[in-house]
Residue frames relative to the residue before (quaternion, step in Angstrom):
aa qw qx qy qz dx dy dz
M 1.0000 0.0000 0.0000 0.0000 0.00 0.00 0.00
V 0.1264 -0.7830 0.6089 -0.0118 3.45 -1.03 1.04
A 0.1428 -0.7679 0.6213 0.0627 3.60 -0.88 1.04
C 0.1833 -0.7644 0.6097 0.1015 3.41 -1.31 0.69
Q 0.7250 -0.4561 0.2885 0.4279 3.60 -1.36 0.28
Q 0.6355 0.5283 -0.3162 0.4660 3.71 1.13 -0.35
D 0.4566 -0.6829 0.4425 0.3596 3.62 1.24 0.15
L 0.4805 0.6310 -0.4675 0.3904 3.54 0.93 0.76
I 0.2564 -0.7825 0.5615 0.0815 3.53 -1.03 0.75
S 0.1352 -0.7522 0.6384 0.0913 3.62 -0.99 0.83
I 0.1311 0.7829 -0.6045 0.0664 3.66 -0.77 0.88
L 0.2582 -0.7269 0.6293 0.0947 3.40 -1.29 0.87
L 0.0264 0.8227 -0.5678 0.0083 3.60 -0.55 1.07
E 0.0085 -0.7995 0.6004 0.0133 3.60 -0.77 0.84
K 0.2485 0.7346 -0.6046 0.1820 3.45 -0.60 1.16
S 0.4483 -0.7533 0.4435 0.1869 3.46 -0.82 1.29
T 0.6770 0.4925 -0.3107 0.4501 3.57 1.26 -0.45
I 0.5796 0.5631 -0.4049 0.4279 3.59 1.21 0.02
T 0.0062 -0.8102 0.5836 -0.0535 3.58 -0.79 1.08
L 0.5181 -0.6365 0.4580 0.3417 3.55 -1.28 0.12
T 0.7520 0.2751 -0.1890 0.5684 3.52 1.34 -0.11
G 0.7413 0.4406 -0.2869 0.4171 3.59 -1.13 0.19
P 0.7906 -0.3843 0.1969 0.4341 3.57 -1.34 -0.03
N 0.7239 0.3730 -0.2548 0.5214 3.62 1.15 -0.45
S 0.3316 0.7574 -0.5243 0.2039 3.65 1.03 0.50
I 0.3807 -0.7193 0.5398 0.2151 3.56 -1.26 0.72
I 0.4056 0.7219 -0.4630 0.3163 3.49 1.30 0.11
G 0.8098 0.2571 -0.1224 0.5130 3.68 -0.58 0.87
R 0.6640 0.4658 -0.3250 0.4864 3.64 1.27 0.10
A 0.1563 -0.8055 0.5592 0.1188 3.47 -1.18 0.32
V 0.3453 -0.6905 0.5955 0.2222 3.59 -1.33 0.27
V 0.1011 -0.7934 0.5995 0.0316 3.45 -0.86 1.03
V 0.0981 -0.7979 0.5926 0.0513 3.55 -0.85 0.95
H 0.1668 -0.7930 0.5828 0.0613 3.53 -0.86 0.99
A 0.5837 -0.5672 0.4397 0.3799 3.60 -1.25 0.49
D 0.7961 0.3309 -0.1659 0.4787 3.52 0.84 -0.96
P 0.5263 -0.6407 0.4136 0.3761 3.73 -0.96 0.48
D 0.5893 -0.5890 0.4293 0.3484 3.54 -1.13 0.75
D 0.2424 -0.7402 0.6055 0.1631 3.62 -0.98 0.90
L 0.5145 -0.6736 0.4379 0.2996 3.68 1.12 0.26
G 0.6154 -0.5937 0.3448 0.3873 3.54 1.18 0.30
K 0.4751 0.6621 -0.4119 0.4076 3.46 1.44 0.32
G 0.6150 0.5858 -0.3460 0.3986 3.69 1.07 -0.49
G 0.7391 -0.3060 0.3098 0.5139 3.61 -1.31 -0.43
M 0.7964 -0.2048 0.2478 0.5123 3.42 -1.20 -1.03
N 0.0457 -0.8097 0.5847 0.0220 3.57 -0.26 1.15
L 0.6740 -0.4714 0.3478 0.4501 3.71 -1.29 0.02
A 0.6245 0.5076 -0.3988 0.4397 3.68 0.94 -0.60
K 0.6536 0.5071 -0.3368 0.4497 3.71 0.86 -0.68
A 0.6316 0.5437 -0.3220 0.4492 3.47 1.03 -0.87
Q 0.6408 0.5548 -0.2675 0.4582 3.57 1.04 -0.88
E 0.5972 0.5889 -0.2708 0.4725 3.39 1.13 -1.00
M 0.6810 0.4805 -0.2628 0.4860 3.53 0.93 -1.20
L 0.6783 0.5034 -0.3317 0.4202 3.67 0.90 -0.82
V 0.6584 0.5231 -0.3029 0.4485 3.55 1.14 -0.80
A 0.6744 0.5495 -0.2811 0.4052 3.55 1.08 -0.82
E 0.6488 0.5888 -0.2857 0.3881 3.41 1.37 -0.63
């Protein structure tokens, strides 16, 4: 993965199990890149917990 000054990322991903159809389809999925490392929900108030609260209300 390579980042440039314009906040754009170039990535090359090669995986033979990824397809456009079937159970391993990539259609409808997304990749999210954050500036900080994931704390796996063990930290204080993280973005994932904040989003869960918004959905629950």
